[in-house]
Structure formats: C-alpha cells, structure tokens
C-alpha positions as CSV (number, residue, x, y, z in Angstrom):
1,M,0.1,0.0,-0.1
2,L,1.3,3.4,-0.9
3,K,1.7,6.1,1.9
4,K,-0.3,9.4,1.7
5,R,2.0,12.0,0.3
6,I,2.3,15.3,2.5
7,A,1.9,18.8,0.9
8,L,4.7,21.3,1.6
9,R,3.9,24.6,3.5
10,D,3.3,27.9,1.7
11,H,6.1,29.8,3.3
12,S,5.3,33.0,1.4
13,A,1.6,33.2,2.5
14,E,2.7,32.6,6.3
15,S,5.2,35.5,5.6
16,A,2.5,37.8,4.3
17,L,0.3,36.8,7.1
18,F,3.0,37.6,9.8
19,I,3.7,41.1,8.2
20,R,0.1,42.0,8.4
21,R,-0.3,40.8,12.0
22,V,2.9,42.8,13.0
23,L,2.0,46.2,11.0
24,F,-1.6,46.0,12.8
25,C,0.1,45.6,16.0
26,L,2.3,48.5,15.5
27,F,-0.3,50.5,14.2
28,F,-2.3,49.7,17.5
29,V,0.9,50.6,19.4
30,I,1.4,54.0,17.5
31,V,-2.3,54.9,18.3
32,L,-2.0,54.2,22.0
33,L,1.3,56.0,22.3
34,S,-0.1,59.0,20.4
35,I,-3.3,58.9,22.9
36,L,-0.8,58.8,25.8
37,F,1.5,61.5,24.6
38,A,-1.3,63.7,23.5
39,N,-2.9,63.3,27.0
40,L,0.6,64.1,28.8
41,Y,0.9,67.4,26.4
42,Y,-2.8,68.4,27.6
43,L,-1.8,67.7,31.4
44,Q,1.9,69.0,31.3
45,V,1.3,72.0,28.8
46,K,-2.1,73.0,28.4
47,Q,-3.2,72.4,32.3
48,Y,0.1,73.1,33.6
49,K,-1.1,76.6,35.7
50,Q,-4.4,74.7,36.9
51,Y,-2.4,71.5,38.5
52,S,0.5,73.5,39.7
53,T,-1.8,75.6,41.6
54,R,-3.9,72.6,42.9
55,S,-0.3,71.0,43.8
56,N,0.6,74.1,45.6
57,D,-2.9,74.0,47.5
58,N,-1.7,70.8,49.0
59,R,1.8,71.7,49.7
60,I,1.2,75.4,50.7
61,N,-1.1,76.7,53.6
62,V,-2.2,80.3,54.2
63,L,-2.3,81.1,58.0
64,P,-4.2,84.5,58.9
65,I,-2.5,86.9,61.5
66,A,-5.0,88.7,63.9
67,P,-4.1,92.6,63.7
68,P,-3.7,94.4,67.0
69,R,-6.7,96.1,68.0
70,G,-6.6,100.1,68.2
71,L,-6.1,101.6,71.5
72,I,-8.9,104.0,72.9
73,Y,-8.0,107.4,75.0
74,D,-9.9,110.0,76.6
75,R,-9.6,113.7,75.5
76,N,-6.4,114.1,77.3
77,G,-4.5,111.0,76.3
78,Y,-5.4,108.9,79.4
79,L,-5.7,105.4,78.2
80,L,-9.2,103.7,78.8
81,A,-8.9,100.6,76.7
82,E,-5.4,98.6,76.1
83,N,-4.0,95.5,74.7
84,R,-1.8,93.5,77.4
85,P,0.0,90.4,76.9
86,S,-2.1,87.2,78.1
87,F,-0.3,83.9,78.7
88,D,-1.9,80.3,77.7
89,L,-0.3,77.1,78.8
90,Q,-0.3,74.7,76.0
91,L,0.9,71.3,75.2
92,I,1.9,69.2,72.0
93,P,0.6,65.7,72.3
94,E,3.2,64.1,70.2
95,D,6.3,65.6,72.1
96,V,4.7,64.5,75.4
97,K,5.3,60.8,76.6
98,H,3.0,60.5,79.4
99,I,0.3,63.2,78.9
100,H,-2.0,62.1,82.0
101,D,1.1,62.4,84.2
102,T,2.2,65.7,82.8
103,V,-1.2,66.9,83.2
104,D,-1.5,65.9,86.8
105,K,1.9,67.3,87.6
106,L,1.2,70.5,85.8
107,T,-2.4,71.0,87.9
108,Q,-0.4,70.6,91.2
109,L,2.2,72.9,90.3
110,L,-0.3,75.6,88.9
111,N,-3.5,75.0,90.5
112,I,-5.1,74.5,87.2
113,P,-8.9,74.3,87.5
114,E,-10.7,71.2,87.1
115,D,-13.1,72.9,84.5
116,E,-10.1,73.7,82.3
117,V,-8.4,70.2,82.5
118,E,-12.1,68.5,81.5
119,Q,-11.6,71.1,78.5
120,F,-8.2,69.9,77.8
121,Y,-9.1,66.3,77.3
122,K,-12.0,67.2,75.3
123,D,-10.0,69.5,72.9
124,L,-7.4,66.8,72.7
125,K,-9.5,64.1,71.4
126,H,-10.2,66.4,68.3
127,T,-6.5,67.7,67.7
128,R,-3.9,66.3,65.4
129,R,-1.3,65.1,67.6
130,F,1.5,67.8,66.1
131,K,-0.7,70.6,67.0
132,P,-0.8,72.3,70.2
133,V,-3.7,72.1,72.8
134,I,-4.3,74.5,75.2
135,L,-4.4,73.2,79.1
136,M,-4.9,76.5,80.8
137,S,-5.5,80.2,79.7
138,E,-4.8,83.7,81.4
139,L,-1.9,82.5,83.8
140,N,-1.2,85.2,86.1
141,D,2.7,86.3,86.6
142,Q,3.3,83.8,89.6
143,Q,2.1,80.9,87.3
144,V,4.1,82.1,84.3
145,A,7.3,82.4,86.9
146,K,6.6,78.9,88.5
147,F,6.5,77.0,85.2
148,S,9.5,78.9,83.7
149,V,11.5,77.7,86.5
150,N,10.2,74.0,86.2
151,Q,9.8,74.2,82.3
152,F,12.6,71.7,81.9
153,Q,10.6,69.1,83.5
154,F,8.0,69.3,80.8
155,P,9.1,68.7,77.6
156,G,6.4,69.4,74.9
157,V,4.8,71.9,77.1
158,S,5.2,75.7,76.7
159,I,3.8,79.4,77.3
160,E,2.4,81.1,74.2
161,S,1.6,84.8,74.6
162,H,-1.2,87.1,72.7
163,L,-2.6,90.5,73.2
164,T,-6.1,90.5,75.2
165,R,-8.2,93.5,75.9
166,Y,-8.0,95.5,79.0
167,Y,-10.1,98.2,80.6
168,P,-8.0,99.8,83.5
169,Y,-10.9,102.0,84.9
170,G,-13.3,99.0,84.8
171,E,-16.8,99.8,85.7
172,A,-16.4,103.5,85.5
173,L,-16.8,103.6,81.9
174,T,-18.3,100.4,80.7
175,H,-21.6,102.1,79.2
176,V,-19.4,104.4,77.2
177,V,-16.0,102.2,76.1
178,G,-18.3,98.9,76.0
179,Y,-16.2,95.6,75.9
180,V,-15.1,93.0,73.5
181,S,-15.9,89.4,73.9
182,R,-15.8,86.0,72.2
183,I,-17.0,86.0,68.4
184,N,-20.4,84.2,68.4
185,T,-22.6,82.6,65.9
186,N,-24.5,85.8,65.2
187,D,-21.4,87.8,64.8
188,L,-20.1,85.1,62.2
189,Q,-23.6,85.5,60.2
190,R,-23.3,89.4,60.5
191,L,-19.7,89.7,59.2
192,D,-20.4,87.3,56.5
193,A,-23.5,89.4,55.1
194,E,-21.1,92.5,55.6
195,G,-18.3,90.7,53.8
196,Q,-15.9,91.4,56.5
197,L,-15.9,87.1,57.6
198,S,-12.5,86.7,56.2
199,N,-11.0,89.6,57.9
200,Y,-11.8,87.9,61.1
201,T,-10.3,84.6,60.8
202,A,-7.6,85.0,63.2
203,T,-9.5,87.0,65.5
204,R,-10.9,85.8,68.7
205,N,-13.1,89.0,70.3
206,I,-15.1,91.5,68.5
207,G,-16.8,94.6,70.1
208,K,-20.2,93.9,71.6
209,R,-21.0,97.1,73.4
210,G,-20.5,100.9,73.5
211,I,-17.6,102.5,71.5
212,E,-16.1,99.0,70.8
213,R,-19.1,97.7,68.9
214,Y,-19.8,101.2,67.2
215,Y,-16.5,101.6,65.8
216,E,-15.5,98.0,65.4
217,Q,-14.3,98.5,61.8
218,L,-11.8,101.5,62.8
219,L,-10.6,99.6,65.8
220,H,-10.1,96.1,64.2
221,G,-7.5,96.6,61.6
222,K,-6.8,94.5,58.7
223,A,-5.5,91.0,59.1
224,G,-2.1,89.7,57.8
225,Y,-1.0,86.1,56.9
226,Q,1.9,83.9,56.5
227,E,2.4,81.3,53.7
228,V,4.0,78.1,55.3
229,E,4.9,74.8,53.5
230,V,3.3,71.5,55.1
231,N,3.8,68.0,54.2
232,N,1.1,65.6,53.6
233,R,0.0,65.3,57.2
234,G,-0.5,69.0,57.4
235,R,2.8,69.6,59.6
236,I,4.6,73.0,59.0
237,I,7.9,72.3,57.3
238,R,8.9,76.1,56.7
239,T,7.7,79.7,56.2
240,L,7.8,80.9,52.6
241,K,6.2,84.2,52.9
242,V,4.7,86.8,56.0
243,V,2.4,89.6,55.4
244,P,2.0,91.7,58.7
245,P,-1.3,92.7,59.7
246,V,-2.1,96.4,59.7
247,P,-3.0,97.5,63.3
248,G,-6.5,99.2,64.3
249,K,-7.0,103.0,64.6
250,D,-6.7,104.6,68.0
251,L,-9.6,106.4,69.2
252,Y,-9.9,109.7,71.3
253,L,-12.8,110.1,73.0
254,N,-14.5,113.6,74.4
255,I,-14.8,111.9,77.8
256,D,-12.6,113.6,80.4
257,I,-11.8,110.5,82.8
258,N,-11.1,112.6,85.8
259,L,-14.7,114.1,85.5
260,Q,-16.0,110.6,84.7
261,L,-14.3,109.3,87.8
262,Q,-15.9,112.0,90.0
263,A,-19.3,111.4,88.6
264,M,-19.2,107.6,89.2
265,S,-18.0,108.4,92.7
266,L,-20.9,110.8,93.3
267,L,-23.2,107.9,92.0
268,K,-21.8,105.3,94.2
269,G,-24.4,103.4,95.9
270,K,-27.3,105.2,93.8
271,R,-29.2,104.7,90.7
272,G,-29.0,107.1,88.1
273,A,-27.2,109.0,85.5
274,I,-25.1,112.0,84.8
275,I,-24.3,113.6,81.7
276,L,-22.1,116.6,80.9
277,L,-21.8,118.1,77.3
278,N,-19.5,120.5,76.0
279,A,-21.8,123.4,74.9
280,K,-20.0,124.2,71.9
281,D,-19.9,121.0,70.0
282,S,-22.0,118.4,72.0
283,G,-18.9,116.6,72.9
284,V,-19.7,114.1,75.5
285,L,-17.5,115.0,78.5
286,V,-19.1,112.7,81.0
287,M,-21.8,109.7,80.7
288,A,-22.2,108.1,84.1
289,S,-24.5,105.5,84.6
290,S,-25.0,103.7,88.2
291,P,-24.9,100.8,89.1
292,S,-22.4,99.5,86.7
293,Y,-20.3,96.5,86.1
294,D,-16.7,95.3,85.2
295,P,-16.3,95.1,81.5
296,N,-13.0,92.9,82.0
297,A,-15.0,90.0,82.9
298,F,-16.6,89.6,79.5
299,V,-13.3,89.7,77.5
300,N,-12.3,85.9,78.2
301,G,-16.0,84.6,78.6
302,I,-18.1,85.5,81.7
303,S,-19.7,82.5,83.4
304,S,-23.3,81.7,83.2
305,K,-23.8,82.2,86.9
306,E,-22.0,85.7,87.1
307,Y,-24.2,86.6,84.2
308,S,-27.3,85.6,85.4
309,Q,-26.5,87.6,88.6
310,L,-26.3,90.8,86.1
311,L,-29.5,90.0,84.4
312,Q,-31.6,89.0,87.4
313,S,-30.3,92.1,89.6
314,Q,-33.1,94.2,90.6
315,N,-30.9,97.4,89.8
316,R,-30.4,96.3,86.2
317,P,-26.5,97.2,85.8
318,L,-26.7,96.1,82.3
319,I,-28.6,99.2,81.3
320,N,-26.8,102.5,80.2
321,R,-29.5,105.0,82.2
322,A,-27.8,107.7,80.5
323,T,-29.1,106.9,77.1
324,Q,-31.4,104.0,77.9
325,G,-32.8,105.1,81.0
326,T,-36.4,106.8,80.3
327,Y,-37.6,108.9,83.1
328,P,-40.4,111.5,83.3
329,P,-38.6,114.9,82.9
330,G,-40.8,116.7,85.3
331,S,-40.1,120.4,85.7
332,T,-36.9,120.4,83.8
333,V,-38.7,121.0,80.7
334,K,-40.7,123.9,82.0
335,P,-38.3,126.6,80.2
336,L,-39.1,124.5,76.9
337,L,-42.8,124.8,77.2
338,A,-42.5,128.3,77.9
339,I,-41.0,129.1,74.7
340,M,-43.5,127.1,73.0
341,G,-46.2,129.3,74.8
342,L,-44.5,132.6,74.0
343,E,-44.0,131.5,70.0
344,K,-47.6,130.1,69.9
345,G,-49.1,133.2,71.3
346,K,-50.6,131.4,74.1
347,I,-48.8,133.5,76.8
348,T,-47.1,136.9,76.9
349,P,-43.7,138.0,78.9
350,T,-45.9,140.1,81.1
351,Q,-49.0,138.2,81.3
352,K,-49.8,137.0,84.7
353,I,-52.4,134.5,86.0
354,F,-53.3,133.7,89.5
355,D,-52.1,130.4,91.3
356,P,-54.5,129.5,94.2
357,G,-52.4,126.3,94.8
358,W,-54.3,124.2,92.2
359,F,-55.7,124.3,88.6
360,Q,-59.1,122.7,87.6
361,I,-60.4,121.9,84.2
362,P,-63.5,123.7,83.6
363,N,-66.7,121.7,84.4
364,T,-64.6,119.1,86.3
365,K,-64.2,118.5,90.0
366,R,-60.8,117.1,90.0
367,K,-58.0,119.6,91.2
368,F,-54.5,119.6,89.9
369,R,-52.3,120.6,93.0
370,D,-49.1,122.7,92.7
371,W,-46.1,121.5,94.7
372,K,-46.9,124.8,97.1
373,R,-50.2,124.0,98.7
374,W,-50.9,127.5,99.3
375,G,-50.3,128.8,95.8
376,H,-48.0,131.3,94.4
377,G,-50.3,134.5,94.0
378,W,-49.9,136.1,90.6
379,V,-47.6,134.6,88.4
380,N,-45.8,135.5,85.2
381,V,-43.6,133.2,82.8
382,H,-40.4,134.5,84.3
383,K,-41.9,133.8,87.9
384,A,-43.3,130.1,86.7
385,I,-39.7,129.2,85.6
386,K,-38.2,130.6,88.7
387,E,-40.1,129.3,91.2
388,S,-41.4,126.1,89.2
389,V,-45.0,127.0,89.3
390,D,-47.2,123.7,88.4
391,T,-50.4,125.7,88.1
392,Y,-49.2,128.2,85.6
393,F,-47.7,125.2,83.2
394,Y,-51.2,123.1,84.0
395,W,-52.9,126.3,82.6
396,L,-50.4,126.6,79.4
397,A,-50.7,123.1,78.9
398,F,-54.6,123.0,78.7
399,N,-54.7,125.9,76.5
400,T,-52.1,124.8,74.1
401,G,-53.2,121.3,73.4
402,I,-51.5,117.9,73.3
403,D,-51.2,118.3,69.4
404,T,-49.1,121.5,69.7
405,I,-46.8,120.3,72.8
406,H,-46.1,117.0,71.0
407,N,-45.2,118.7,67.5
408,Y,-43.1,121.6,69.2
409,M,-41.4,119.5,72.2
410,S,-40.4,117.0,69.1
411,K,-38.3,119.8,67.4
412,F,-36.1,119.4,70.7
413,G,-35.4,115.9,70.4
414,F,-38.1,114.4,72.7
415,G,-39.2,110.9,71.4
416,Q,-36.1,110.6,69.1
417,Y,-33.1,109.2,69.0
418,T,-30.2,111.6,69.5
419,G,-27.7,110.1,67.0
420,I,-24.8,109.7,69.6
421,D,-22.4,107.2,68.3
422,I,-23.2,103.9,70.7
423,H,-26.0,101.6,69.6
424,E,-27.3,101.3,73.1
425,E,-30.0,104.1,73.1
426,S,-33.8,104.5,73.9
427,K,-36.0,107.1,72.2
428,G,-38.1,107.8,75.3
429,N,-41.8,108.8,74.5
430,M,-43.3,112.2,73.4
431,P,-46.9,111.3,73.7
432,S,-49.7,112.2,71.3
433,R,-53.2,111.3,70.6
434,Q,-52.2,108.6,68.0
435,W,-49.5,107.2,70.5
436,K,-52.2,106.5,73.1
437,H,-54.5,105.0,70.7
438,M,-52.0,102.7,69.3
439,R,-50.7,101.7,72.8
440,Y,-53.8,101.5,75.0
441,H,-56.5,101.7,72.4
442,Q,-57.9,104.6,74.3
443,P,-58.6,108.4,73.4
444,W,-56.5,111.0,74.6
445,W,-58.2,113.0,77.7
446,Q,-57.8,116.6,78.8
447,G,-56.3,115.4,81.9
448,D,-53.6,113.5,80.2
449,T,-52.7,116.9,79.0
450,I,-52.4,118.8,82.2
451,S,-49.8,116.1,83.5
452,V,-47.8,116.5,80.5
453,G,-47.4,120.3,81.0
454,I,-45.4,119.6,84.1
455,G,-43.4,116.9,82.4
456,Q,-45.1,113.9,83.9
457,G,-47.8,111.8,82.7
458,Y,-46.9,109.6,79.5
459,W,-43.8,111.7,78.8
460,T,-40.4,110.4,79.3
461,T,-37.2,111.1,78.3
462,T,-33.5,109.8,78.7
463,P,-31.0,112.1,80.6
464,L,-29.1,112.5,77.1
465,Q,-32.1,113.7,75.2
466,L,-32.6,116.3,78.0
467,G,-29.3,117.7,78.2
468,E,-29.0,117.8,74.4
469,A,-32.7,119.8,74.7
470,I,-30.9,122.3,77.3
471,N,-27.8,122.7,75.1
472,I,-30.2,123.6,72.1
473,L,-31.9,126.3,74.4
474,A,-28.6,127.5,75.7
475,N,-27.4,128.1,72.3
476,D,-30.5,129.8,70.9
477,G,-31.5,126.8,68.6
478,K,-28.2,125.6,67.6
479,I,-28.5,121.8,67.3
480,V,-25.2,119.6,67.2
481,T,-25.6,115.7,67.4
482,P,-23.9,114.5,70.6
483,R,-20.7,112.8,70.1
484,L,-18.5,110.4,71.9
485,L,-15.5,110.4,69.7
486,N,-13.2,113.4,69.2
487,S,-10.5,112.3,67.0
488,I,-9.0,109.5,64.9
489,A,-5.1,108.6,65.0
490,A,-3.8,107.5,61.7
491,N,-0.3,107.6,60.3
492,G,0.9,109.3,63.6
493,Q,-1.7,112.1,63.4
494,K,-4.9,112.7,64.9
495,I,-7.8,113.7,62.7
496,E,-10.6,115.4,64.4
497,V,-14.1,114.7,63.8
498,P,-16.1,117.6,62.6
499,P,-19.3,118.4,64.6
500,D,-22.6,117.1,63.1
501,L,-24.5,120.3,62.6
502,R,-28.1,119.9,62.2
503,K,-30.9,122.3,61.0
504,P,-31.2,124.8,63.7
505,I,-34.7,125.9,65.3
506,T,-35.6,129.3,64.5
507,L,-38.0,131.3,66.4
508,N,-40.3,134.1,65.2
509,N,-39.2,136.2,68.3
510,P,-35.5,135.3,68.8
511,K,-36.2,137.5,72.2
512,N,-38.0,134.2,73.7
513,W,-34.9,132.3,74.1
514,Q,-33.7,134.9,76.5
515,I,-36.9,134.9,78.4
516,A,-36.3,131.0,79.1
517,Q,-32.6,131.6,79.9
518,D,-33.4,134.4,82.3
519,G,-35.8,132.2,84.0
520,M,-33.3,129.6,84.3
521,Y,-30.8,132.2,85.5
522,A,-33.1,133.1,88.5
523,V,-33.5,129.7,89.5
524,V,-30.0,129.5,90.1
525,N,-29.2,133.0,91.3
526,D,-32.5,134.6,92.8
527,L,-33.2,134.1,96.3
528,H,-36.4,132.6,95.5
529,G,-35.2,130.4,92.8
530,T,-35.6,126.5,93.5
531,A,-31.5,125.8,93.1
532,H,-30.4,129.0,94.7
533,R,-29.2,127.4,97.9
534,A,-26.9,124.8,96.2
535,F,-25.0,127.4,94.1
536,L,-24.2,129.9,96.7
537,G,-20.5,130.9,96.5
538,A,-19.9,129.7,93.0
539,N,-17.0,131.6,91.1
540,Y,-19.0,131.4,87.7
541,V,-22.6,132.3,87.1
542,A,-24.8,129.3,86.2
543,A,-28.4,128.7,84.8
544,G,-30.7,125.5,85.6
545,K,-33.9,124.2,86.0
546,T,-34.9,121.4,88.8
547,G,-37.3,118.7,88.7
548,T,-39.0,116.2,90.6
549,A,-40.8,113.3,88.9
550,Q,-43.7,111.7,91.2
551,L,-43.8,107.9,90.9
552,V,-46.6,107.2,92.9
553,S,-49.8,108.9,92.9
554,R,-51.3,110.6,95.7
555,A,-54.6,112.0,96.9
556,D,-55.3,115.6,96.6
557,G,-53.4,117.4,99.2
558,E,-51.8,114.5,100.4
559,A,-48.1,114.9,101.9
560,V,-45.3,112.9,100.9
561,R,-45.3,109.8,103.3
562,K,-42.2,109.7,105.3
563,D,-42.5,105.6,105.4
564,L,-42.9,105.4,101.7
565,A,-40.6,102.6,100.4
566,E,-37.5,103.9,98.9
567,R,-38.4,102.6,95.5
568,H,-41.6,104.5,95.3
569,R,-39.8,108.1,96.4
570,D,-39.7,110.7,93.9
571,N,-37.0,110.8,91.2
572,G,-34.5,113.9,91.4
573,M,-33.6,115.7,88.1
574,F,-31.6,118.8,87.5
575,V,-30.4,120.4,84.2
576,G,-28.3,123.5,83.8
577,Y,-25.4,125.2,81.9
578,A,-22.5,127.5,82.9
579,P,-21.5,130.3,82.4
580,F,-24.8,131.9,81.9
581,K,-23.5,134.6,79.2
582,H,-21.0,132.2,77.1
583,P,-22.2,128.4,78.0
584,Q,-19.2,126.2,78.1
585,I,-20.7,123.2,79.7
586,I,-24.1,121.4,79.9
587,A,-25.3,119.0,82.9
588,S,-28.0,116.8,83.0
589,V,-28.6,114.7,86.2
590,A,-31.0,112.0,87.1
591,L,-31.5,110.5,90.4
592,E,-33.9,107.4,90.8
593,N,-35.9,107.7,94.2
594,A,-34.0,110.4,95.5
595,G,-36.8,112.0,97.2
596,G,-36.4,115.4,95.6
597,S,-34.0,117.4,93.3
598,F,-31.6,118.8,95.7
599,P,-28.8,115.9,95.7
600,A,-29.1,115.9,91.7
601,I,-28.4,119.6,91.9
602,M,-25.7,119.4,94.1
603,F,-24.1,116.6,91.9
604,A,-24.0,119.1,88.9
605,R,-22.5,122.1,91.1
606,R,-19.8,119.7,92.2
607,L,-18.8,118.9,88.6
608,F,-18.9,122.4,87.7
609,D,-16.8,123.3,90.3
610,S,-14.3,120.7,89.0
611,Y,-14.5,121.7,85.5
612,F,-13.9,125.4,85.9
613,A,-11.1,124.5,88.6
614,H,-9.4,123.1,85.7
615,N,-10.4,125.4,83.1
616,P,-10.4,128.9,85.0
617,E,-10.1,130.9,81.7
618,L,-13.6,129.7,80.7
619,I,-15.1,131.2,83.5
620,S,-17.0,134.6,82.6
621,H,-18.5,136.9,85.1
622,E,-20.9,138.9,83.1
C-alpha cells in the first residue's frame, strides 16, 4: 500500500500573514502611544497652571494673623482701653510621652482649675497630635514664673503669649467704652453678610457694646497672613512668606476721665445717670450710669452664674441709664414749654395768672395741685420758671393742647434718637393722641394733657435727650449731634471728627430764647429760685432748672409719706449750664428715688466746680 503524500507549507503566504499582523500591532501601539503623549501634553502643557496651583494648594497653607486692636484714649490722652499680653499654657501631644502624668503634675504645680483640665481632654480628642492644645488660659505672673523655673521637667509644654483687651478703669466706663467678647454665631453671620468674615479668621474677640462695637471696623484693623509649606500630614515644614497685619486705628474720645470718675463716685450706691456736654460741639465729657459692672469679666467669657446675677439684679446694671434709662422729665422741661407758649401766642412775657395752689379743668371736680399747697399768687412766665409753678404750666398745657405740645417738643429731640455714637439708646416717649390710641386703644383725655404740662404722665426722656434739649436752648436753637468720638489717630496724626450740625430751631421772636434763659438764671441766682441754695459761693454764673418726678400717685392735698418705700420715692432731676452768658458746659442729672431734686443739683454743682477749677479761663462773670 502506498503512503499518503504530505503537502509542503506555503512559506510566502505565512510570511505575508505575519507581516500584516505585525503592521496591525505596530499601528495599534502607535495609536495608543499617540493618545498617551497627547494626554501628557494636555496635562503638562495645556493644564500646567491649573495643576500647578492645585499642587501648591496641597503643599502651601495660608495662615491668617490677627491685627492688634486699636487703643482708646480720653480727650487728655489717658488710656481707657489697652491690649495686654496674656499667657496660655499649651501642650503638643506627640512631644509628651505620658500626657496624663504630665497634666497631673502641672495641675498640682499651677493649681489648674478642674473645668479647664476637662476641657483640655475634650480638645485633645479632636486635635492632631502635632498641633498644640491649650491646657490653661490666662496665667498670672506667679504661674508664669513657676512654670518657667520648672519648664525643663515638661518637654512638649510651653507658654504662648497673645494680646487681650483690658479696661483699666473697669466699671467707671463700661457704658461708654463697652467691651469686646468672644465671636459667636450671630457675629459670624453678620460679618459674612457684611463681607468682613475673611478679615476675622484669626480674631478671637469682637466689639459687643459701646464704642468698641460702634467703631469696630476702625478699631479692628486688617488681618495679615503667612504662607507656610506643609507635608501630606499638615505639619509645617517652613515659612515661605509673611504679610504683617495692619493695626486698628486709635480713638480719642471727648470723655474727661477725671470728671467721669468723679461722677461715678457721686453716684456710688445710687441708681441714676449724669451727662456733661461741651456746650460748643455737644462732645460728651461725662456719661455716667450707676450701678455698672466690670467689662473685663466679659473679655475672656463670663460664667453663666455671673451673667445671670447681672441679668436678674433688681438694680439693672446692664442698662446704660444715661441713654437707655427713660424718666419723666418733670419740671426740667418748663423753660422749653415756656418758649412754645410764647411762640404760639398762648402767653406773653408780662401776662399773669393767679395761682391759688391748684388748677381745675372747667366743668370738672378734680383739682391738679401745685407743689406749694397755698399757691404762688400772681405769676408771669419768668416767675413760673424761677419758682417752678405747676399751676401756671397746667394752665398753659390746657390752653395749648397735646397736638401742639407734641409737635413743638419733638423739635427739641424728645421721642427721637439723639444720634449718639453708641447703639445702646432709647427714644423715650413724646406722647400724642395717635400714640395713646395705638398703645392703649384709648382716646386722649384733657387730664392727660395737664400732666404732660409739668413733664409727667406719659412723657419720658433719657438724661442725654434732656441734656441735648437744654443745650439747644442755651445756644439759641443751634443743634449739634452729641458725640463721644473726638478724633482718630492715623499715620501718627490725630484727625478730628467735625461736629454734626443739624438744622437749627428758629423762633418767630428770637427774644423768647432770652426769656427762658433768664428764667433759668433766676432758678440758680435769685433768692426764691429753686436751686439758689445749692449754688451759693460759686465763682461762676450758672443757670438751670430743677425737677421732681412723682412715681406714686397721691390723693389731693396728701403730703409725701415718710414711711414710703425707697423705690416709690420721687426721682430727682436737674439740668443746667455755665457760664450763663457764654455757655461752656451742660449738665443733665437724673437720680432714681432721691426724694427730691436737691441731691441732683449738688452733683451738678460739684462737677461744674471741678470743670472750672481746671479751666478757669472759661469762667465768665458777665
């Protein structure tokens, strides 16, 4: 049998197939390499800037630096708010082998409070091991010294210093300067809405009250920053760049700290307020409110217990009585009402009425009693101001009407904000028909008008409003907004803040200013004036008006009870200015439950004496 013949391989066909396969693979590889190189070109060339920036973001951190807060001075350069170094004890966990033992030893050495130790352990759980954790804040000098001597025993533990706000005059200026305190959620929301949040990233505190809050943007300054290189764990390797912060501006106030301290000393143990204004520009020389509280307690966070005590105190120390305390003005507004009566033709300088000791609305039985039970006899406008004749102003108010009283007294700022440069201010109340209807859903009665005629009833005012109204009278209608800020220090120079002049009050008969002023002169200098006794022996000539605001109603003819509770006694008020011919200083004093105006008059007298003792060139004897 013959064997089957095996066919020979076609080498040329196989070679051609191989070449085609190689070419296809080569083409595929070239396509893939082209895609790779194209992508590399896109990443390395086209997107270089973007990825370079992202790389630097991973490598470089920007750390904000808080600016030093601006200082606050009084008009004579005395420091009212300063920045003091504060010391914190901090621990870096990775540098401490036995944290619990170290903390126990430090607690014994420095008497660290238990609550601060507990807070340390809470913070420790949420902090990276290479970052410092505060163990104790606000070390005193003795604690700093103790630790410094023993620091070699505590590797990884150190003291870090920073600036913190301090108010050297404590409670004497709380309601003027205010205070700073920790930034809270509401502050963050407000800063974000104002576009200021980035400027506070390194700042702990922010102004909360008074000047500190009102001029926060001037005092805070501009934050700086430093660029640091970090590794992939966030540890700082080196500092690349530092841009220093811009310090806040220093402020100079109109406040005279010596007069302020004297006013607070006079008010010690009492409830009330004293305002002294510069008669020329309405600069606030004194703004005293008692009782007060220490603002330093708020800087590093006041305890809930201490704050509750302030909130619940019956004496309400948190209220700035000079701008938020609202009191019936009493007889202090009688000169202003006299100007209104003269201008509206309701009275004349020589016109007299008879005062039997009471006023009675026609066809009614109720009698509105004068403070002098037997009356003052025949009274003109001059005598009515000098002797504070209630009956005269009952009669004037009745014949004028509440609508005219409301409109005219509003010109002097009653029932309105004065515009003082702090946020803590009340408007008081200048009553009207509309106000009573909205407030009590009742009509306005004629008897309501009678009470308003002597500055009582529904009429309330702040001591600052009252002082500004008398300043307008003393300056023949000139109106300047009261101001605490005197000047701003910038680039080593003081830039004075110009006075805020407003549209003056003009009278149909300018002589009517003089009639009211002469009445106030007689209050102080005439033998029968209600403040004559208090100003005996003064080496300057003053003018003023007393006031007593009754808090508890009494029956007709009923005398003041001697056993009346202290908080039910009458408020004492006084407004005045000096010198009489060329006014330099305005006073407004309100004393709660003083029982009469004499203490308020004496407080004003003592402050006037001090002011002119230091400024004798301002005394006019005309």
